[in-house]
N, C-alpha and C positions, 0 to 999 in steps of 0.2 A: 248606495255601495253596488259598485259592479264587480263581480266576482272575478271575472274574466282580466280585466286591468288590474287589479289587486295582484293576480297571480303573476301577470306577465312583470309587473314592478319586481315582485320577489325573486322571479327568476333571473331577471336582469341583474339584481343585486348580488345573486348568489354566483352568477357567471363571472363578476367582477371580483368577487372574493377568491374563486379558486386560481385566478390569476395573481394573487397576493399572497405569496408563501409566509410573509412575514406576519401579516394578520391572522394568517389560519394557524402559525404558530403560537403567537401570542393567545389565540382564542382555548386551542386544544392542548397546549403543552405547559404553558406558564402557570395555571392553575395548579394542575398537578405537580409541578416542580416546588411551588411555595410550599404545597401541603408536605411534600418529603422534606422540606425545611423545618416546619412546623413537628413533625414525627420525630425528627433527631433531636431537636432541643428538648425532648423530655425522654429520650431512648434509654437514659441512664438514672431515671429517677428511681428510688426505692421506695418502696409501697407496703404497709402491711396487707396481710394474704386478705383477699376478699376485696380489697380497696379497688375500685374502677381507675384506669390509667387516665392522666390527665388529657392527653391525647383523644381519649374517647369524647370527651366533653369539647375541647377546644378544636381538635380538627373536625368534628359534626358541625361547630359553626362556623369554621371556615369554608365548609362547602356553600355555605351560602355568601359568605363575604368575598371571598376570590372572583368567584363568578361575576358578582355585581359590579366589583371595581373593574375588571376587566372588560366585561360588555359596554359598560357606560363609556370608559375611554375609546373602545374601538368604533362605537355606536356614533359618538358626537365628533369624532375625527372624520369618520367616512361621511357623514351626512354634512358637516362642513365644507368638506371638499367637493360635494355635490353642488354646494348652494354658490362657493367662491369659483368654480371652475364654468360657471352658466349651464352646467348641465341640467339643474333642478328648474333652472327659468325656462329652458328650450321644452321640459316637459310639460311645464304648466300653461303652455302655448296650444297644448293638445286636449282633447275634451276630457280628459281624466281627471276625476275628481279629487281634491285634497285629501278627502278621507282614506280613498282608494289608494293613493301613493304612500300615506304614511303607513296605512295599515300594511300595505305591501313589504315596505322597509322592515317594520315590526315582524312580518312574517319570517322575511329571510334571515334576521338576525336571531329571531326565536329558534329556527332549524338550527342554527351553529351553537345557540346556547344549550340545545336539547343535546348536542353531540358533547359540549362540553360537560356540562352535567354529568353526562356517562362515564366520560372518560375519568373524570377526578373522582366520582362516587367508586368507580371501579377500583382504581389505584387506593383508595381509602379502606376498601372492603377487603380486597385481594392481595393487596402488596403490604399493607400498614395494619391489617387484620383488624379495623375498626370495630368494635363491639357495642351493640345497644339494644334494646329491647325491642323496637321497631322495625317496621319493613325497609328495605332498601329501596324499594320502590317509591315506597313515599317520601324516601329522602331525595331522590332524582326528582320527585314532581315538584318540591319545595324549590329545590335547586334550580330548576326550569322555571318556574314561576317567578322567582326572584331575578334571575338573569332576565327575563323578558321585562320586569320592572325597569331595571338599569338599562334596556334597550330603548324602553319609552322616556326615560328620564334623559338618556343620552340624545335623543330626536330632538327632545324639547329644548335641552340648553344649547345646542348645536345653533339656534336661531339668533343666540344671544352674544355669539362671538364671531370675530371676523377673521382671526388666523387661529392655526393651532394651538398656539400657545395659550392663547386666551381660553380656547376649549378646555386644555387640561387645568386652568386657573379655577375651573368651576368643581374641581375635586375637594379643596377645601371647604368649599361651600355648600355642596350636594352631597358629598359622598361621606367626608372625615365626620360631620356632626351626627351622621347615621350610626356609624360603626361605633363610634362613643358612647351613645345613648341606647344602643338596641339591648344592652343586658348583658354583654359579651365580659365587660370587665367589672361591673358591679351591677348587682341585683338592682331592678327598678325601683322596687319598694324600698332599697335603701337609698335614693337618691335623695336630693333636695325636692320639694312639692314643685317648684316649677320647671327642672329639669326633669321630673317624671310627667309632667304636663306635655312639655314638649317631645318626649320619647313617643307617648301615646298618639301623636299626629305623625309619628314618621313611619312608612311602610317596611323599612328593614326591620323594625321592631318585632312586627307581627310574622316575619320569616323567620327569624331567632326563636320567637315563641313557639312557631310550629314544629321548629326542628328539637325543642326542649319537649315537647308533646311525644314527638315520634320516640324519643329516647326515653321516655318515661314509659310508655305504654305499647303493649305489643300490638292492639288494635287500633284504627283510625279513632279519635274522640270529637265529640263534636265542637270541642275548643279549635282543635285542628283545622276542621273544615270552616269555622269561622277565620281563623287568620288567613286561611288559604282565599277566601271569598273577600275580604278586604283586601288582599293583596291583587286579587284578579279586578277588583273595582278601581284601585289607584292606577293599574295600568291602561284601562280603559279610559280613565277621566284624562290621563297625562296624556295618551295619543291623542284624544280630543283637542286638547289644548296645544299640542304641537301644531294639529292641523291648521289652527287659526293662526300661526304664524306663518304660513305660507300665503305668497302673495301671487294670484294669478296675474299676468302682464298682458298687456295689448298687443296685438300683432302689429 
């Protein structure tokens, strides 16, 4: 891996994003707006004294899910444009290694993911008064790693699409099953055995588990670090698989 080439790739992608206000708005603004919708869904609920708000549970999970969805869409479509416009092919005629290229893209979008997670978490805590036992810093950490996972999956899936519409079609295949089986709607131990087995193989499951650990404990637990390690490992594996989809063209 050539660090200078990787950083140069990341800088180029960030420069392109800077001139794309719609993508910036989608990354930074949309998750916070969706979080606001979730908050107002439960604004008028009546609860007995001492019972935590539904938003404190659901809103916390949305801090993993909304960035995951948005970063998958933005990354897959952006990378597809690079492929179809010929930009990627031209870059691959240079000495840059495929891993440097993919990790450079991953780094650039990871920076945007960090900003996105910071904005969404700040809204959750300071605007909607999210109350959980754990640290906001750990919540941001999980949100960032989860968004980076979406970046890696978006880079991989872009290789199998030839149009932006096809890239969006990967949502029901890659994203929706993870949302349904991550434990947000039904506790995983209450699922059918075969669904629970699938859930155990999906990385978003471990993001939700990590947030639940943070919500229930004031300090970081070993289970939390295990979940984060699994997610980080998935990111590396998916990025390597994505690099295998790149083909260097002869001059």
